[in-house]
N, CA and C atoms of all chains as a GROMACS GRO file, in nm:
protein
  648
    1MET      N    1  33.429   2.797   7.635
    1MET     CA    2  33.520   2.908   7.589
    1MET      C    3  33.466   2.961   7.456
    2LYS      N    4  33.437   3.089   7.451
    2LYS     CA    5  33.398   3.149   7.324
    2LYS      C    6  33.528   3.187   7.247
    3SER      N    7  33.521   3.174   7.118
    3SER     CA    8  33.636   3.212   7.040
    3SER      C    9  33.613   3.348   6.982
    4ASP      N   10  33.716   3.434   6.973
    4ASP     CA   11  33.697   3.560   6.906
    4ASP      C   12  33.772   3.561   6.771
    5ARG      N   13  33.792   3.441   6.720
    5ARG     CA   14  33.859   3.424   6.589
    5ARG      C   15  33.774   3.497   6.480
    6ALA      N   16  33.843   3.547   6.378
    6ALA     CA   17  33.777   3.612   6.268
    6ALA      C   18  33.684   3.515   6.196
    7THR      N   19  33.590   3.570   6.124
    7THR     CA   20  33.494   3.486   6.045
    7THR      C   21  33.572   3.384   5.961
    8TYR      N   22  33.519   3.265   5.961
    8TYR     CA   23  33.576   3.164   5.872
    8TYR      C   24  33.464   3.069   5.824
    9TYR      N   25  33.498   2.979   5.737
    9TYR     CA   26  33.399   2.897   5.669
    9TYR      C   27  33.432   2.751   5.686
   10ALA      N   28  33.320   2.674   5.684
   10ALA     CA   29  33.336   2.529   5.695
   10ALA      C   30  33.268   2.460   5.573
   11VAL      N   31  33.334   2.363   5.511
   11VAL     CA   32  33.273   2.287   5.407
   11VAL      C   33  33.248   2.145   5.470
   12ILE      N   34  33.118   2.114   5.477
   12ILE     CA   35  33.076   1.984   5.529
   12ILE      C   36  33.055   1.892   5.410
   13PHE      N   37  33.135   1.789   5.405
   13PHE     CA   38  33.126   1.693   5.294
   13PHE      C   39  33.080   1.559   5.356
   14SER      N   40  32.956   1.516   5.333
   14SER     CA   41  32.899   1.394   5.384
   14SER      C   42  32.894   1.297   5.268
   15SER      N   43  32.948   1.177   5.289
   15SER     CA   44  32.950   1.087   5.176
   15SER      C   45  32.931   0.941   5.210
   16GLN      N   46  32.873   0.867   5.120
   16GLN     CA   47  32.857   0.723   5.135
   16GLN      C   48  32.946   0.659   5.031
   17ARG      N   49  33.046   0.587   5.080
   17ARG     CA   50  33.141   0.517   4.992
   17ARG      C   51  33.071   0.406   4.916
   18SER      N   52  33.110   0.385   4.793
   18SER     CA   53  33.073   0.259   4.724
   18SER      C   54  33.170   0.149   4.773
   19SER      N   55  33.153   0.031   4.725
   19SER     CA   56  33.245  -0.074   4.765
   19SER      C   57  33.370  -0.084   4.675
   20ASP      N   58  33.377   0.010   4.579
   20ASP     CA   59  33.485   0.002   4.480
   20ASP      C   60  33.612   0.078   4.523
   21GLY      N   61  33.724   0.027   4.473
   21GLY     CA   62  33.851   0.098   4.470
   21GLY      C   63  33.905   0.144   4.599
   22GLU      N   64  33.905   0.062   4.702
   22GLU     CA   65  33.953   0.102   4.835
   22GLU      C   66  34.099   0.150   4.833
   23ALA      N   67  34.187   0.082   4.766
   23ALA     CA   68  34.328   0.121   4.765
   23ALA      C   69  34.342   0.259   4.691
   24ASP      N   70  34.285   0.271   4.577
   24ASP     CA   71  34.287   0.399   4.500
   24ASP      C   72  34.233   0.511   4.586
   25TYR      N   73  34.120   0.481   4.649
   25TYR     CA   74  34.050   0.582   4.726
   25TYR      C   75  34.137   0.633   4.841
   26ALA      N   76  34.193   0.541   4.919
   26ALA     CA   77  34.275   0.580   5.034
   26ALA      C   78  34.391   0.661   4.988
   27LYS      N   79  34.457   0.626   4.878
   27LYS     CA   80  34.570   0.698   4.820
   27LYS      C   81  34.526   0.838   4.782
   28ALA      N   82  34.417   0.849   4.710
   28ALA     CA   83  34.366   0.978   4.662
   28ALA      C   84  34.325   1.066   4.779
   29ALA      N   85  34.262   1.007   4.881
   29ALA     CA   86  34.214   1.085   4.996
   29ALA      C   87  34.338   1.148   5.069
   30ASP      N   88  34.443   1.067   5.084
   30ASP     CA   89  34.568   1.118   5.146
   30ASP      C   90  34.624   1.232   5.065
   31ARG      N   91  34.625   1.213   4.935
   31ARG     CA   92  34.686   1.314   4.841
   31ARG      C   93  34.604   1.444   4.846
   32MET      N   94  34.472   1.432   4.850
   32MET     CA   95  34.387   1.551   4.855
   32MET      C   96  34.408   1.629   4.985
   33LEU      N   97  34.426   1.554   5.096
   33LEU     CA   98  34.453   1.614   5.220
   33LEU      C   99  34.580   1.692   5.222
   34GLU      N  100  34.685   1.625   5.168
   34GLU     CA  101  34.817   1.684   5.157
   34GLU      C  102  34.811   1.816   5.070
   35LEU      N  103  34.738   1.805   4.957
   35LEU     CA  104  34.728   1.919   4.864
   35LEU      C  105  34.649   2.032   4.924
   36ALA      N  106  34.537   1.997   4.988
   36ALA     CA  107  34.448   2.099   5.052
   36ALA      C  108  34.527   2.188   5.147
   37GLN      N  109  34.617   2.118   5.226
   37GLN     CA  110  34.696   2.190   5.325
   37GLN      C  111  34.793   2.294   5.268
   38THR      N  112  34.818   2.284   5.140
   38THR     CA  113  34.907   2.382   5.076
   38THR      C  114  34.830   2.500   5.012
   39GLN      N  115  34.694   2.495   5.016
   39GLN     CA  116  34.616   2.594   4.953
   39GLN      C  117  34.605   2.720   5.038
   40ASP      N  118  34.604   2.834   4.975
   40ASP     CA  119  34.577   2.961   5.041
   40ASP      C  120  34.443   2.954   5.114
   41GLY      N  121  34.443   2.995   5.235
   41GLY     CA  122  34.314   3.009   5.307
   41GLY      C  123  34.276   2.876   5.381
   42PHE      N  124  34.345   2.769   5.363
   42PHE     CA  125  34.313   2.646   5.435
   42PHE      C  126  34.348   2.662   5.582
   43LEU      N  127  34.251   2.623   5.669
   43LEU     CA  128  34.272   2.640   5.812
   43LEU      C  129  34.283   2.505   5.888
   44GLY      N  130  34.220   2.402   5.830
   44GLY     CA  131  34.226   2.273   5.901
   44GLY      C  132  34.118   2.180   5.844
   45VAL      N  133  34.120   2.056   5.892
   45VAL     CA  134  34.028   1.958   5.845
   45VAL      C  135  34.001   1.852   5.955
   46GLU      N  136  33.879   1.802   5.962
   46GLU     CA  137  33.839   1.693   6.053
   46GLU      C  138  33.770   1.591   5.968
   47SER      N  139  33.799   1.465   5.989
   47SER     CA  140  33.737   1.368   5.902
   47SER      C  141  33.722   1.234   5.979
   48THR      N  142  33.609   1.168   5.949
   48THR     CA  143  33.590   1.035   6.007
   48THR      C  144  33.492   0.956   5.923
   49ARG      N  145  33.508   0.824   5.927
   49ARG     CA  146  33.419   0.737   5.850
   49ARG      C  147  33.392   0.613   5.936
   50GLY      N  148  33.263   0.576   5.942
   50GLY     CA  149  33.227   0.457   6.018
   50GLY      C  150  33.242   0.333   5.938
   51THR      N  151  33.220   0.218   6.004
   51THR     CA  152  33.235   0.089   5.938
   51THR      C  153  33.124   0.068   5.831
   52ASP      N  154  33.021   0.149   5.836
   52ASP     CA  155  32.914   0.133   5.732
   52ASP      C  156  32.945   0.211   5.608
   53GLY      N  157  33.065   0.280   5.605
   53GLY     CA  158  33.101   0.350   5.483
   53GLY      C  159  33.052   0.490   5.473
   54PHE      N  160  32.977   0.536   5.574
   54PHE     CA  161  32.931   0.671   5.577
   54PHE      C  162  33.037   0.759   5.647
   55GLY      N  163  33.074   0.867   5.579
   55GLY     CA  164  33.177   0.954   5.639
   55GLY      C  165  33.145   1.100   5.631
   56ILE      N  166  33.203   1.175   5.723
   56ILE     CA  167  33.188   1.322   5.726
   56ILE      C  168  33.330   1.381   5.730
   57THR      N  169  33.356   1.471   5.635
   57THR     CA  170  33.480   1.546   5.635
   57THR      C  171  33.443   1.694   5.644
   58VAL      N  172  33.497   1.765   5.738
   58VAL     CA  173  33.472   1.907   5.743
   58VAL      C  174  33.604   1.978   5.730
   59SER      N  175  33.618   2.064   5.626
   59SER     CA  176  33.740   2.143   5.608
   59SER      C  177  33.704   2.286   5.638
   60TYR      N  178  33.802   2.361   5.687
   60TYR     CA  179  33.783   2.495   5.734
   60TYR      C  180  33.871   2.591   5.649
   61TRP      N  181  33.814   2.702   5.616
   61TRP     CA  182  33.874   2.792   5.519
   61TRP      C  183  33.855   2.939   5.563
   62LYS      N  184  33.950   3.025   5.524
   62LYS     CA  185  33.943   3.165   5.560
   62LYS      C  186  33.835   3.241   5.486
   63SER      N  187  33.801   3.202   5.362
   63SER     CA  188  33.707   3.275   5.280
   63SER      C  189  33.637   3.187   5.183
   64GLU      N  190  33.527   3.233   5.131
   64GLU     CA  191  33.454   3.159   5.025
   64GLU      C  192  33.539   3.153   4.898
   65ASP      N  193  33.616   3.257   4.879
   65ASP     CA  194  33.706   3.258   4.759
   65ASP      C  195  33.811   3.141   4.769
   66SER      N  196  33.865   3.119   4.884
   66SER     CA  197  33.962   3.013   4.896
   66SER      C  198  33.897   2.875   4.870
   67ILE      N  199  33.771   2.862   4.912
   67ILE     CA  200  33.692   2.734   4.886
   67ILE      C  201  33.669   2.720   4.739
   68LYS      N  202  33.636   2.824   4.670
   68LYS     CA  203  33.609   2.817   4.523
   68LYS      C  204  33.737   2.777   4.450
   69LYS      N  205  33.850   2.834   4.492
   69LYS     CA  206  33.979   2.802   4.425
   69LYS      C  207  34.013   2.658   4.448
   70TRP      N  208  33.993   2.608   4.567
   70TRP     CA  209  34.026   2.470   4.597
   70TRP      C  210  33.932   2.376   4.513
   71LYS      N  211  33.806   2.409   4.505
   71LYS     CA  212  33.710   2.331   4.428
   71LYS      C  213  33.752   2.315   4.280
   72SER      N  214  33.816   2.422   4.227
   72SER     CA  215  33.852   2.420   4.085
   72SER      C  216  33.999   2.388   4.062
   73HIS      N  217  34.070   2.346   4.161
   73HIS     CA  218  34.212   2.306   4.146
   73HIS      C  219  34.213   2.185   4.053
   74SER      N  220  34.305   2.189   3.958
   74SER     CA  221  34.305   2.087   3.848
   74SER      C  222  34.318   1.942   3.904
   75GLU      N  223  34.401   1.919   3.999
   75GLU     CA  224  34.418   1.782   4.051
   75GLU      C  225  34.295   1.742   4.134
   76HIS      N  226  34.238   1.838   4.202
   76HIS     CA  227  34.115   1.812   4.279
   76HIS      C  228  33.999   1.784   4.190
   77LEU      N  229  33.993   1.849   4.072
   77LEU     CA  230  33.885   1.821   3.977
   77LEU      C  231  33.890   1.675   3.926
   78ILE      N  232  34.006   1.624   3.909
   78ILE     CA  233  34.024   1.482   3.863
   78ILE      C  234  33.966   1.392   3.977
   79ALA      N  235  34.006   1.422   4.098
   79ALA     CA  236  33.958   1.344   4.214
   79ALA      C  237  33.806   1.352   4.227
   80GLN      N  238  33.751   1.469   4.204
   80GLN     CA  239  33.603   1.487   4.215
   80GLN      C  240  33.534   1.398   4.112
   81GLU      N  241  33.592   1.393   3.989
   81GLU     CA  242  33.531   1.311   3.887
   81GLU      C  243  33.537   1.159   3.921
   82LEU      N  244  33.650   1.116   3.972
   82LEU     CA  245  33.665   0.980   4.021
   82LEU      C  246  33.570   0.949   4.140
   83GLY      N  247  33.548   1.052   4.219
   83GLY     CA  248  33.455   1.035   4.329
   83GLY      C  249  33.313   1.009   4.280
   84ARG      N  250  33.271   1.083   4.171
   84ARG     CA  251  33.140   1.063   4.124
   84ARG      C  252  33.126   0.929   4.045
   85THR      N  253  33.225   0.893   3.973
   85THR     CA  254  33.213   0.773   3.888
   85THR      C  255  33.251   0.647   3.959
   86ARG      N  256  33.323   0.657   4.069
   86ARG     CA  257  33.376   0.539   4.127
   86ARG      C  258  33.364   0.522   4.278
   87TRP      N  259  33.406   0.625   4.356
   87TRP     CA  260  33.427   0.608   4.496
   87TRP      C  261  33.299   0.626   4.583
   88TYR      N  262  33.211   0.710   4.536
   88TYR     CA  263  33.094   0.745   4.621
   88TYR      C  264  32.962   0.699   4.559
   89LYS      N  265  32.878   0.642   4.643
   89LYS     CA  266  32.741   0.618   4.607
   89LYS      C  267  32.664   0.753   4.601
   90SER      N  268  32.692   0.834   4.699
   90SER     CA  269  32.625   0.960   4.707
   90SER      C  270  32.709   1.054   4.798
   91PHE      N  271  32.695   1.182   4.778
   91PHE     CA  272  32.755   1.275   4.873
   91PHE      C  273  32.679   1.406   4.872
   92LYS      N  274  32.700   1.482   4.968
   92LYS     CA  275  32.642   1.616   4.979
   92LYS      C  276  32.747   1.713   5.033
   93THR      N  277  32.757   1.828   4.974
   93THR     CA  278  32.854   1.931   5.017
   93THR      C  279  32.776   2.054   5.059
   94ARG      N  280  32.812   2.104   5.178
   94ARG     CA  281  32.747   2.229   5.226
   94ARG      C  282  32.857   2.327   5.258
   95ILE      N  283  32.842   2.446   5.206
   95ILE     CA  284  32.936   2.554   5.234
   95ILE      C  285  32.871   2.644   5.340
   96CYS      N  286  32.940   2.659   5.449
   96CYS     CA  287  32.878   2.724   5.569
   96CYS      C  288  32.968   2.835   5.625
   97LYS      N  289  32.906   2.934   5.678
   97LYS     CA  290  32.980   3.037   5.752
   97LYS      C  291  32.973   3.006   5.898
   98VAL      N  292  33.085   2.996   5.969
   98VAL     CA  293  33.082   2.964   6.109
   98VAL      C  294  33.046   3.093   6.188
   99GLU      N  295  32.934   3.080   6.261
   99GLU     CA  296  32.879   3.201   6.328
   99GLU      C  297  32.937   3.211   6.470
  100ARG      N  298  32.954   3.100   6.542
  100ARG     CA  299  33.009   3.098   6.673
  100ARG      C  300  33.054   2.957   6.709
  101GLU      N  301  33.140   2.946   6.807
  101GLU     CA  302  33.195   2.813   6.842
  101GLU      C  303  33.234   2.812   6.989
  102TYR      N  304  33.238   2.696   7.047
  102TYR     CA  305  33.292   2.680   7.177
  102TYR      C  306  33.350   2.539   7.189
  103GLU      N  307  33.436   2.520   7.288
  103GLU     CA  308  33.505   2.392   7.297
  103GLU      C  309  33.528   2.347   7.438
  104PHE      N  310  33.563   2.226   7.452
  104PHE     CA  311  33.582   2.166   7.582
  104PHE      C  312  33.703   2.072   7.571
  105GLU      N  313  33.786   2.077   7.673
  105GLU     CA  314  33.898   1.979   7.681
  105GLU      C  315  33.905   1.934   7.826
  106SER      N  316  33.908   1.799   7.846
  106SER     CA  317  33.909   1.755   7.987
  106SER      C  318  34.053   1.770   8.044
  107LEU      N  319  34.062   1.781   8.170
  107LEU     CA  320  34.190   1.788   8.238
  107LEU      C  321  34.264   1.657   8.215
  108PRO      N  322  34.394   1.658   8.201
  108PRO     CA  323  34.465   1.531   8.183
  108PRO      C  324  34.465   1.449   8.304
  109MET      N  325  32.360   1.959   4.172
  109MET     CA  326  32.231   2.018   4.181
  109MET      C  327  32.230   2.129   4.292
  110LYS      N  328  32.197   2.245   4.257
  110LYS     CA  329  32.190   2.352   4.357
  110LYS      C  330  32.052   2.343   4.426
  111SER      N  331  32.054   2.370   4.550
  111SER     CA  332  31.926   2.366   4.626
  111SER      C  333  31.876   2.508   4.644
  112ASP      N  334  31.746   2.527   4.638
  112ASP     CA  335  31.694   2.660   4.662
  112ASP      C  336  31.618   2.662   4.798
  113ARG      N  337  31.656   2.568   4.883
  113ARG     CA  338  31.600   2.562   5.016
  113ARG      C  339  31.624   2.697   5.093
  114ALA      N  340  31.532   2.732   5.182
  114ALA     CA  341  31.551   2.851   5.263
  114ALA      C  342  31.675   2.836   5.348
  115THR      N  343  31.724   2.951   5.398
  115THR     CA  344  31.838   2.954   5.486
  115THR      C  345  31.821   2.856   5.604
  116TYR      N  346  31.923   2.783   5.634
  116TYR     CA  347  31.919   2.696   5.755
  116TYR      C  348  32.053   2.688   5.821
  117TYR      N  349  32.064   2.620   5.930
  117TYR     CA  350  32.183   2.619   6.012
  117TYR      C  351  32.232   2.480   6.036
  118ALA      N  352  32.367   2.468   6.052
  118ALA     CA  353  32.427   2.339   6.084
  118ALA      C  354  32.506   2.359   6.215
  119VAL      N  355  32.495   2.256   6.303
  119VAL     CA  356  32.577   2.253   6.423
  119VAL      C  357  32.676   2.138   6.404
  120ILE      N  358  32.799   2.170   6.395
  120ILE     CA  359  32.905   2.072   6.376
  120ILE      C  360  32.965   2.040   6.516
  121PHE      N  361  32.943   1.916   6.556
  121PHE     CA  362  32.997   1.870   6.685
  121PHE      C  363  33.101   1.766   6.662
  122SER      N  364  33.228   1.803   6.686
  122SER     CA  365  33.340   1.718   6.664
  122SER      C  366  33.386   1.670   6.807
  123SER      N  367  33.398   1.543   6.823
  123SER     CA  368  33.432   1.495   6.960
  123SER      C  369  33.524   1.378   6.964
  124GLN      N  370  33.603   1.374   7.068
  124GLN     CA  371  33.689   1.259   7.097
  124GLN      C  372  33.633   1.188   7.218
  125ARG      N  373  33.590   1.064   7.200
  125ARG     CA  374  33.531   0.988   7.316
  125ARG      C  375  33.647   0.952   7.412
  126SER      N  376  33.612   0.944   7.539
  126SER     CA  377  33.698   0.887   7.637
  126SER      C  378  33.674   0.737   7.630
  127SER      N  379  33.739   0.658   7.708
  127SER     CA  380  33.716   0.516   7.705
  127SER      C  381  33.605   0.470   7.804
  128ASP      N  382  33.544   0.573   7.869
  128ASP     CA  383  33.445   0.541   7.978
  128ASP      C  384  33.304   0.527   7.925
  129GLY      N  385  33.231   0.443   7.990
  129GLY     CA  386  33.086   0.441   7.986
  129GLY      C  387  33.023   0.415   7.850
  130GLU      N  388  33.078   0.315   7.776
  130GLU     CA  389  33.027   0.288   7.646
  130GLU      C  390  32.874   0.259   7.642
  131ALA      N  391  32.826   0.181   7.736
  131ALA     CA  392  32.685   0.144   7.730
  131ALA      C  393  32.593   0.264   7.763
  132ASP      N  394  32.635   0.336   7.870
  132ASP     CA  395  32.563   0.462   7.903
  132ASP      C  396  32.563   0.559   7.785
  133TYR      N  397  32.675   0.569   7.729
  133TYR     CA  398  32.694   0.666   7.622
  133TYR      C  399  32.603   0.635   7.501
  134ALA      N  400  32.606   0.509   7.459
  134ALA     CA  401  32.523   0.465   7.344
  134ALA      C  402  32.373   0.491   7.366
  135LYS      N  403  32.333   0.460   7.491
  135LYS     CA  404  32.194   0.477   7.528
  135LYS      C  405  32.161   0.627   7.528
  136ALA      N  406  32.245   0.709   7.585
  136ALA     CA  407  32.219   0.851   7.592
  136ALA      C  408  32.222   0.914   7.450
  137ALA      N  409  32.311   0.864   7.368
  137ALA     CA  410  32.326   0.921   7.235
  137ALA      C  411  32.194   0.889   7.155
  138ASP      N  412  32.142   0.772   7.171
  138ASP     CA  413  32.018   0.730   7.108
  138ASP      C  414  31.902   0.820   7.154
  139ARG      N  415  31.900   0.839   7.289
  139ARG     CA  416  31.794   0.914   7.349
  139ARG      C  417  31.800   1.064   7.302
  140MET      N  418  31.919   1.118   7.290
  140MET     CA  419  31.932   1.257   7.250
  140MET      C  420  31.887   1.271   7.100
  141LEU      N  421  31.919   1.172   7.020
  141LEU     CA  422  31.876   1.175   6.882
  141LEU      C  423  31.723   1.172   6.872
  142GLU      N  424  31.665   1.086   6.953
  142GLU     CA  425  31.519   1.074   6.954
  142GLU      C  426  31.453   1.202   6.998
  143LEU      N  427  31.512   1.260   7.100
  143LEU     CA  428  31.459   1.387   7.158
  143LEU      C  429  31.477   1.503   7.063
  144ALA      N  430  31.595   1.509   7.002
  144ALA     CA  431  31.627   1.621   6.905
  144ALA      C  432  31.520   1.623   6.794
  145GLN      N  433  31.480   1.505   6.750
  145GLN     CA  434  31.387   1.493   6.640
  145GLN      C  435  31.249   1.550   6.670
  146THR      N  436  31.221   1.564   6.800
  146THR     CA  437  31.088   1.618   6.839
  146THR      C  438  31.094   1.770   6.862
  147GLN      N  439  31.211   1.830   6.845
  147GLN     CA  440  31.230   1.974   6.876
  147GLN      C  441  31.181   2.056   6.757
  148ASP      N  442  31.124   2.170   6.783
  148ASP     CA  443  31.083   2.267   6.682
  148ASP      C  444  31.209   2.309   6.605
  149GLY      N  445  31.201   2.308   6.472
  149GLY     CA  446  31.311   2.358   6.394
  149GLY      C  447  31.418   2.253   6.359
  150PHE      N  448  31.402   2.133   6.410
  150PHE     CA  449  31.500   2.025   6.382
  150PHE      C  450  31.476   1.984   6.235
  151LEU      N  451  31.583   1.975   6.156
  151LEU     CA  452  31.570   1.935   6.011
  151LEU      C  453  31.633   1.798   5.979
  152GLY      N  454  31.732   1.764   6.063
  152GLY     CA  455  31.798   1.633   6.031
  152GLY      C  456  31.932   1.626   6.100
  153VAL      N  457  31.993   1.509   6.089
  153VAL     CA  458  32.123   1.488   6.158
  153VAL      C  459  32.201   1.385   6.078
  154GLU      N  460  32.333   1.403   6.074
  154GLU     CA  461  32.426   1.305   6.018
  154GLU      C  462  32.534   1.280   6.122
  155SER      N  463  32.578   1.156   6.142
  155SER     CA  464  32.669   1.128   6.246
  155SER      C  465  32.753   1.009   6.212
  156THR      N  466  32.884   1.017   6.244
  156THR     CA  467  32.967   0.902   6.228
  156THR      C  468  33.086   0.910   6.324
  157ARG      N  469  33.134   0.793   6.359
  157ARG     CA  470  33.252   0.787   6.449
  157ARG      C  471  33.346   0.674   6.398
  158GLY      N  472  33.474   0.702   6.394
  158GLY     CA  473  33.568   0.602   6.350
  158GLY      C  474  33.612   0.512   6.466
  159THR      N  475  33.693   0.414   6.435
  159THR     CA  476  33.737   0.319   6.540
  159THR      C  477  33.834   0.384   6.636
  160ASP      N  478  33.889   0.504   6.600
  160ASP     CA  479  33.978   0.576   6.693
  160ASP      C  480  33.899   0.658   6.796
  161GLY      N  481  33.766   0.654   6.786
  161GLY     CA  482  33.687   0.726   6.886
  161GLY      C  483  33.662   0.870   6.850
  162PHE      N  484  33.711   0.914   6.739
  162PHE     CA  485  33.682   1.049   6.692
  162PHE      C  486  33.557   1.052   6.609
  163GLY      N  487  33.463   1.139   6.644
  163GLY     CA  488  33.338   1.141   6.570
  163GLY      C  489  33.289   1.281   6.535
  164ILE      N  490  33.213   1.287   6.430
  164ILE     CA  491  33.153   1.414   6.388
  164ILE      C  492  33.001   1.392   6.376
  165THR      N  493  32.927   1.479   6.445
  165THR     CA  494  32.779   1.478   6.428
  165THR      C  495  32.742   1.617   6.381
  166VAL      N  496  32.666   1.625   6.273
  166VAL     CA  497  32.617   1.751   6.226
  166VAL      C  498  32.467   1.747   6.229
  167SER      N  499  32.404   1.836   6.307
  167SER     CA  500  32.262   1.849   6.308
  167SER      C  501  32.224   1.976   6.237
  168TYR      N  502  32.104   1.973   6.171
  168TYR     CA  503  32.056   2.083   6.091
  168TYR      C  504  31.931   2.140   6.146
  169TRP      N  505  31.920   2.272   6.148
  169TRP     CA  506  31.814   2.342   6.215
  169TRP      C  507  31.760   2.456   6.134
  170LYS      N  508  31.638   2.493   6.156
  170LYS     CA  509  31.574   2.602   6.080
  170LYS      C  510  31.628   2.739   6.118
  171SER      N  511  31.666   2.755   6.244
  171SER     CA  512  31.704   2.888   6.297
  171SER      C  513  31.799   2.878   6.410
  172GLU      N  514  31.868   2.991   6.438
  172GLU     CA  515  31.958   2.995   6.554
  172GLU      C  516  31.876   2.981   6.685
  173ASP      N  517  31.756   3.033   6.680
  173ASP     CA  518  31.672   3.022   6.797
  173ASP      C  519  31.641   2.875   6.834
  174SER      N  520  31.612   2.795   6.731
  174SER     CA  521  31.580   2.655   6.757
  174SER      C  522  31.706   2.584   6.813
  175ILE      N  523  31.824   2.625   6.770
  175ILE     CA  524  31.947   2.567   6.822
  175ILE      C  525  31.968   2.602   6.971
  176LYS      N  526  31.940   2.729   7.003
  176LYS     CA  527  31.954   2.773   7.143
  176LYS      C  528  31.858   2.702   7.234
  177LYS      N  529  31.737   2.682   7.187
  177LYS     CA  530  31.636   2.613   7.267
  177LYS      C  531  31.678   2.468   7.295
  178TRP      N  532  31.729   2.401   7.191
  178TRP     CA  533  31.776   2.266   7.207
  178TRP      C  534  31.894   2.256   7.304
  179LYS      N  535  31.982   2.352   7.293
  179LYS     CA  536  32.102   2.355   7.382
  179LYS      C  537  32.057   2.367   7.529
  180SER      N  538  31.952   2.435   7.557
  180SER     CA  539  31.908   2.457   7.694
  180SER      C  540  31.792   2.364   7.739
  181HIS      N  541  31.760   2.268   7.657
  181HIS     CA  542  31.656   2.168   7.694
  181HIS      C  543  31.704   2.093   7.819
  182SER      N  544  31.618   2.076   7.914
  182SER     CA  545  31.659   2.025   8.050
  182SER      C  546  31.728   1.887   8.037
  183GLU      N  547  31.672   1.795   7.960
  183GLU     CA  548  31.729   1.661   7.951
  183GLU      C  549  31.861   1.668   7.875
  184HIS      N  550  31.869   1.757   7.777
  184HIS     CA  551  31.995   1.771   7.700
  184HIS      C  552  32.103   1.832   7.789
  185LEU      N  553  32.067   1.923   7.882
  185LEU     CA  554  32.170   1.978   7.974
  185LEU      C  555  32.233   1.873   8.056
  186ILE      N  556  32.153   1.774   8.102
  186ILE     CA  557  32.210   1.664   8.183
  186ILE      C  558  32.307   1.584   8.099
  187ALA      N  559  32.269   1.557   7.975
  187ALA     CA  560  32.359   1.482   7.888
  187ALA      C  561  32.491   1.561   7.856
  188GLN      N  562  32.474   1.693   7.842
  188GLN     CA  563  32.593   1.777   7.818
  188GLN      C  564  32.689   1.765   7.936
  189GLU      N  565  32.632   1.766   8.056
  189GLU     CA  566  32.717   1.759   8.179
  189GLU      C  567  32.791   1.621   8.185
  190LEU      N  568  32.715   1.517   8.154
  190LEU     CA  569  32.781   1.384   8.151
  190LEU      C  570  32.882   1.376   8.038
  191GLY      N  571  32.857   1.445   7.932
  191GLY     CA  572  32.954   1.453   7.822
  191GLY      C  573  33.085   1.510   7.869
  192ARG      N  574  33.077   1.617   7.944
  192ARG     CA  575  33.201   1.686   7.989
  192ARG      C  576  33.270   1.605   8.100
  193THR      N  577  33.193   1.546   8.188
  193THR     CA  578  33.254   1.480   8.302
  193THR      C  579  33.298   1.336   8.269
  194ARG      N  580  33.233   1.273   8.167
  194ARG     CA  581  33.250   1.130   8.153
  194ARG      C  582  33.285   1.084   8.014
  195TRP      N  583  33.203   1.128   7.917
  195TRP     CA  584  33.205   1.063   7.784
  195TRP      C  585  33.308   1.112   7.683
  196TYR      N  586  33.342   1.240   7.702
  196TYR     CA  587  33.431   1.302   7.599
  196TYR      C  588  33.564   1.348   7.659
  197LYS      N  589  33.676   1.320   7.589
  197LYS     CA  590  33.804   1.379   7.624
  197LYS      C  591  33.800   1.528   7.580
  198SER      N  592  33.744   1.549   7.465
  198SER     CA  593  33.737   1.688   7.416
  198SER      C  594  33.628   1.695   7.313
  199PHE      N  595  33.576   1.812   7.293
  199PHE     CA  596  33.482   1.834   7.181
  199PHE      C  597  33.485   1.982   7.137
  200LYS      N  598  33.438   2.004   7.023
  200LYS     CA  599  33.423   2.141   6.972
  200LYS      C  600  33.291   2.153   6.902
  201THR      N  601  33.215   2.258   6.927
  201THR     CA  602  33.086   2.281   6.863
  201THR      C  603  33.099   2.409   6.782
  202ARG      N  604  33.049   2.398   6.661
  202ARG     CA  605  33.050   2.520   6.573
  202ARG      C  606  32.907   2.534   6.520
  203ILE      N  607  32.855   2.657   6.538
  203ILE     CA  608  32.721   2.687   6.486
  203ILE      C  609  32.742   2.768   6.357
  204CYS      N  610  32.682   2.713   6.247
  204CYS     CA  611  32.713   2.766   6.114
  204CYS      C  612  32.587   2.795   6.037
  205LYS      N  613  32.594   2.894   5.951
  205LYS     CA  614  32.487   2.922   5.858
  205LYS      C  615  32.518   2.855   5.724
  206VAL      N  616  32.433   2.775   5.670
  206VAL     CA  617  32.461   2.708   5.546
  206VAL      C  618  32.438   2.810   5.430
  207GLU      N  619  32.543   2.831   5.354
  207GLU     CA  620  32.536   2.940   5.251
  207GLU      C  621  32.490   2.876   5.118
  208ARG      N  622  32.539   2.759   5.087
  208ARG     CA  623  32.499   2.688   4.966
  208ARG      C  624  32.531   2.544   4.976
  209GLU      N  625  32.476   2.464   4.884
  209GLU     CA  626  32.495   2.319   4.895
  209GLU      C  627  32.473   2.258   4.761
  210TYR      N  628  32.530   2.142   4.740
  210TYR     CA  629  32.503   2.061   4.619
  210TYR      C  630  32.522   1.916   4.655
  211GLU      N  631  32.462   1.828   4.573
  211GLU     CA  632  32.476   1.690   4.608
  211GLU      C  633  32.481   1.604   4.483
  212PHE      N  634  32.517   1.481   4.508
  212PHE     CA  635  32.537   1.382   4.400
  212PHE      C  636  32.479   1.249   4.450
  213GLU      N  637  32.411   1.184   4.357
  213GLU     CA  638  32.365   1.046   4.385
  213GLU      C  639  32.390   0.964   4.264
  214SER      N  640  32.458   0.851   4.277
  214SER     CA  641  32.490   0.769   4.158
  214SER      C  642  32.362   0.695   4.116
  215LEU      N  643  32.356   0.660   3.985
  215LEU     CA  644  32.245   0.585   3.935
  215LEU      C  645  32.248   0.444   3.991
  216PRO      N  646  32.135   0.389   4.022
  216PRO     CA  647  32.134   0.253   4.078
  216PRO      C  648  32.186   0.147   3.985
   0.00000   0.00000   0.00000
């Protein structure tokens, strides 16, 4: 099924967790998710992490402007700093324009 | 760090595994990864799946044309069909143009 949804954007955040601060991290990740959902232009998020500590979170946004605003949100800036100093060994962020999409759902 | 890499594309494949065919699935997933790496325009792949069976695989490509060719590769078509009939409850594929990126790596 092709979607005729208006143009939107995806932020692909790939990260390798350090072994530090699991409890802090889980709490902050939940809080960031909660906060992101209240931002203008937020459309949704998908996230998963394997047992090796490598994770991918993709958030979806109406515009590049909404992504920039979220990136500079004061509480998010604090989490980003803790991410760099504590929670992540490495990460990469890619801001992408979704060109087309299709999906599949099996019959129940 | 901003990258000045040429334009490239990301295919975000988000999927929910069914409980079927774990051994077949793992073997086919390995084979598809191996095969993708030999395709023209393939740049890389990141993949992870949580214990709940939800996974995200993002593959990176030089052009939309290279993505189309991979999608219609004969061996990949067979895997796609098995994906729909057997391995996945649901999935969504998004073809995206990477607009910008930045990354972080902690000091050793």
